[in-house]
C-alpha positions in Angstrom: 84.7 111.1 97.5 88.1 110.0 96.2 89.1 110.0 92.6 90.1 106.6 91.3 92.9 106.4 88.8 92.8 104.0 85.9 95.3 102.6 83.5 94.9 103.9 79.9 95.4 102.1 76.6 95.9 105.0 74.3 94.4 105.5 70.8 97.5 104.5 68.9 98.2 101.3 71.0 97.3 97.8 69.8 97.7 94.9 72.3 97.5 91.3 71.3 97.0 88.7 74.1 95.3 88.3 77.4 95.1 91.4 79.7 94.5 91.0 83.4 95.0 93.2 86.5 93.8 94.7 89.7 93.0 98.3 88.7 90.5 100.0 86.5 91.3 100.2 82.8 90.3 102.6 80.0 90.7 101.3 76.5 90.9 104.0 73.8 93.1 101.8 71.6 92.6 98.2 70.4 92.9 95.0 72.3 92.8 91.6 70.6 92.4 89.1 73.4 90.5 88.4 76.6 90.4 90.9 79.5 90.0 89.9 83.1 89.6 92.5 85.8 87.3 90.7 88.3 87.5 93.4 91.0 87.6 96.4 88.8 85.9 98.5 86.1 86.7 98.4 82.4 85.7 101.3 80.2 85.9 101.0 76.4 86.2 104.5 75.2 84.5 105.9 72.0 87.6 105.2 70.0 88.3 101.9 71.7 87.9 98.4 70.2 88.0 95.1 72.0 88.0 91.7 70.2 87.7 89.1 72.9 85.8 88.2 76.1 85.6 90.6 79.0 85.2 89.7 82.7 85.1 92.6 85.2 83.2 93.9 88.2 81.7 96.6 85.9 81.9 97.2 82.2 81.1 100.5 80.4 81.2 100.5 76.6 81.3 103.7 74.5 83.2 102.1 71.6 83.2 98.6 70.0 83.3 95.1 71.6 83.2 91.8 69.7 83.0 89.2 72.4 81.1 88.1 75.5 80.7 90.5 78.5 80.5 89.2 82.1 80.2 91.6 85.0 79.4 91.0 88.6 77.7 94.4 89.1 76.7 96.1 85.8 77.3 96.3 82.1 76.5 99.6 80.4 76.3 99.9 76.6 76.2 103.6 76.0 74.8 105.6 73.1 76.5 104.9 69.8 78.4 101.9 71.2 78.5 98.6 69.3 78.5 95.2 71.0 78.3 91.8 69.4 78.3 89.0 71.9 76.5 87.7 74.9 76.1 89.7 78.1 75.9 88.2 81.6 75.4 90.6 84.5 73.3 91.6 87.5 72.3 95.0 86.0 72.3 95.3 82.2 71.9 98.8 80.7 71.5 99.4 77.0 71.0 103.1 76.0 69.0 104.3 73.0 71.0 104.4 69.8 73.4 101.7 71.0 73.8 98.5 68.9 73.7 95.2 70.7 73.5 91.8 69.1 73.5 88.8 71.5 71.8 87.3 74.5 71.4 88.8 77.9 71.4 86.8 81.1 70.7 88.6 84.3 72.4 87.1 87.4 72.1 87.7 91.1 74.6 90.1 92.5 76.9 88.1 94.8 76.1 88.9 98.4 79.1 89.7 100.6 79.8 86.6 102.7 80.3 87.5 106.4 81.7 84.6 108.5 79.5 83.9 111.6 80.9 85.4 114.8 81.9 82.9 117.5 81.4 83.9 121.1 84.6 84.7 123.1 85.2 83.1 126.5 84.8 86.5 128.1 81.4 87.0 126.5 80.1 83.6 127.9 81.1 84.6 131.4 79.1 87.9 131.2 75.9 86.2 129.9 73.2 85.2 132.3 71.0 82.2 131.7 67.4 82.9 130.5 66.0 81.6 133.8 68.0 84.3 135.7 67.2 87.2 133.4 65.2 90.0 135.0 61.5 90.2 134.0 60.1 93.3 132.2 58.8 95.8 134.8 55.0 96.4 134.7 53.9 99.9 134.1 51.3 101.2 136.6 48.7 102.2 133.9 49.5 99.4 131.5 46.7 96.9 130.7 48.0 93.4 131.3 47.8 90.9 128.4 44.8 88.7 128.2 44.9 85.9 130.8 47.3 87.6 133.1 46.5 89.5 136.3 48.4 92.2 138.1 50.0 91.4 141.4 
């Protein structure tokens, strides 16, 4: 298991405007604006305040959020957290003693799209047609299926 590092907005910092990036973010200060981390995790610490919409892979709230939350995987509103806004996620979690005011919409987690594999020319040469494939050997003590006789 490797430890993931995250950027930190400290308790005394106030950011105004849109925040976006490609790394995990911990907010212990105040952000007034939208946050977009589509491939990463956003954690709003106990002292953290966010006024704006949040889009991330995963969102964990210990502090306060006034805005809509959208996460592909999971939104966790932890004990003593305060969220006012709508939530849209595959796995919503609201702990006891958390305050949540808004609507919850559960969505399907996006499946990983794997492109179909195309056969290579060398693979086609190694294949044998179904008519040339060897038949399954008959075991000496096996009972033949109904309608077949042993030779």
